[in-house]
N, C-alpha and C positions, 0 to 999 in steps of 0.2 A: 519410591520417589514421591515427593510432595506435589500437590496441585500447583504450587508456586513454580516449581522447576518444570513440571510436565507441560504446563500450558503457557509458559513465557511471562509469568507475573513477577519475575525477579526485578527488583528496582535497580535502575541504571541512571546515571546523570542525564539530565535533559540536554545539556550542552554537548554538542558533538566534540568540541575541543577538549572536554574532560574525559572522553573515551580513550582508552589506551590499548590499541590493537596488539595482540601478541605476535602478529606477523605483519611486517611493514613492507614486504616484497611479494605481493600476491602474484600468482600465475594467472594467465588468461583462462577463464572458465568456459569450456565448450557449452554452447546453448543447449545441446542435446542432453547434457547432464543435469539440466534444471527443470526436469519434467515435474508436473503436479503429482501429489500423492495419489496412489491407486487405492483409495478407500471408498466405501459406499457414501460416506458423508461428503468427502471432497468431490466425488462425481456428481452427487445430487446438487450441491451448491454451484458447482461449475456450470452445469446444465441450466440451472435456474437463472444465473447471472447472464450467461451468453444469450439467453432468450429475451432478456430485458434491456441490457445495456446496448448502446449504439456500438457498432463494430470498432470505432475509434476508441471508445472508453474501455471496451473489453480488452483490446490489445494493450492499452495503457496498463490495465490491471495485471495482465500477464507480464509485462515488462517490470512493473514494480515488484512482483513476486520474484522474478528472476534476479533482479539487482539485489534485493534483500538477501536472498539465499546465497548468491555469489559472495557478497561482502561477509556474511556470517561464516561461511565455510572457509574462506581464504584468510580473513583478518582476525576473526574471533572464534576459532574452533572450540574454545572453551565454553561457548554458549550452547553447543550441542544441538544445533537446529536440525533435528532429524526426528523420525518417528512422530509421536503426538505433537511435539513442538513444531515440526515442519508442517504438519497438517493444520495446526492452529494458525501459523503464519500464512499459509495458502488461503485459508478461509478469510482472514483479515484482508489480504490483498484483493481477493475476489469481491468482497462486499463493501470495501471502503467508499466506493463512489456510487452505490446503488441508489442513493438519494438524489442523484443528479439527472435522472431520466426525465424526459419531458412530461411523463405522466405524474411525477412526484414533485419536482422542484417548485412548481407553482401552486401545488395543492396543500402545502403545509406551511405553517408559520415557523416551524423549526428550521434552524440552520441545517443544511443537507447532511452534514456528518452526524448530527444528533438524531435526525430521522433514521438514518442508515443504521446507527448503533442500536436503537430501539428495535428496529425491524430485524436486525441480525439476531438479537436475543430470542425473538419469537421463531424465526426461521430455523435456526440451528437446533432448537430443542423440540420442534414440532414438525416432523416430516410431512404431516398432512397439509402444511401450508404450501408445499411445492410438489408433493408426490415424490415417490422414490424412497430410498432407504437411507439409513444413517441418522443417528441422533447424538447431539453433543451433550456431554455432561454440563451441568450448570456452570462449573468453574471455567470450562473451555469457552462456553458461550459468553461468559462475562469478560474473559480476557480479550476476546475478539471485539466485543462492544466497547470496552475501555479504550482499546487502541483506535478504533474508528472515531469515537468521540473526540480524541485528542490528536488526531493525525495532522491537523492544521494549527494546533496550539503550540507553535514553535517558539520556544523560549530558551534563555540561557541560565535559568535558575530552577532549582528543585529537581525532582526525579520523575521518571516515567517507567512504565513496564518495559521489559525487553522487547515485546512484540510492538509496543508503541514506538520505541526507538527504531525498530526495523521499518515500520510503515512511514515514519518521517524521513528516514534515510532514503528509502526507495522512491517515495513520491517526489521529494525535492530534487533528487538526482534526475528523474525522468522529466519533471516539469520545468525546472530552471537550471539544471546542470550544476547545482551548487550544494553546499552543506557537506557533501562527502569529499574528503580530501582526495586529490587525484591519485595518490599512492595506494588508495584502498581498492581501486577498480581499474583494470587496464583498458586501453583503447580497444584491444582485441575483444574483451568481454562485452563492451558497449556495442561494438559493431556486430558481434554475433547475436546479441539480444535484439538489436534493431532489425537484423535480417530475419530472425524468427518471427518477430511481432512488429511489422513495419509501422512507422510513425504516421506517414501519409498526411501531414498537415496537423498533427496533434496539437502543436503549440497554438495555432489559431482556434482550434476547436475548444481547447481548455480555457483560453482567454475568454471566449464567448460565454462559457459556463460561469466563470467568475463574474463577468459583467452582468449576466442575467440574475445570478444569485444576489448580488449587491443592489441591483435595481429593484428586485422584489422585496428584499429584506436588508435595508441599510445597516441593520444591527448585526448581521450574520457574522459568524466566527471568521469567515474568510476576510472580512474587512480589517482584521487586526494585522494582516501582512501588508504593510504599506508599500505601494508601488508594485504589487504582485503582477499585474498585467504586463508592465514593462519588463519585469524580470523574466516572465514566461517567454516573451517575444525576443529577448536578448540571449536566450540559451544557445550557446555555441558548442557545448560539451556533448550533450546527448542528442541534439537536434541538428547536428552538422549535415548539410545537404538535404534537409527535410523539405524545403520549399513551403514555408509557412503561408 
């Protein structure tokens, strides 16, 4: 299998509307079936992230992973998100917001996703950065970085990698309850994921992060999503009953 297939570098349309699911009647996915990969690399990165992200952002990252995996398995089984590709997806979901921590967001002039992508390249290939075991091949680390760089570069033109499409689908579903057609994920799947990884006011937390990033860096990538803060707070799909 080529590195392109193994690590999710297959090109897909950027526009969600251009994606054609092979199954348009997904079943509810039990949250218990959406466990992280049990590999040394996945465990190392998960421990690293959990120790640095706020509990709110860590739970968000786990929800994003769960949503992406559920959508891939139910609607796009031909993507074969398992094995090394599932691990690559998990690493991406875990690290996509590592640049939003209080220690980092104000200490770099880079947009937080760019800092996170650069950091992920180093972290994944150098176990000494975090301690523990597990080293990513360069192609896997680059796939993760590519997806992190572009996870808020939401457009309707061009192409993105498979893992980038997953991170856009997962983050937009969790953050604004949009971009993913309702037929791709059931209410039961959403409720199960929220029960496993509670939101507990995530909408207000993330809105604050966006506002802080834009105040510190008016040029930041997140500024290209017009009205983002309002869309976050208007989320009624995945934030139902959250208590923003």
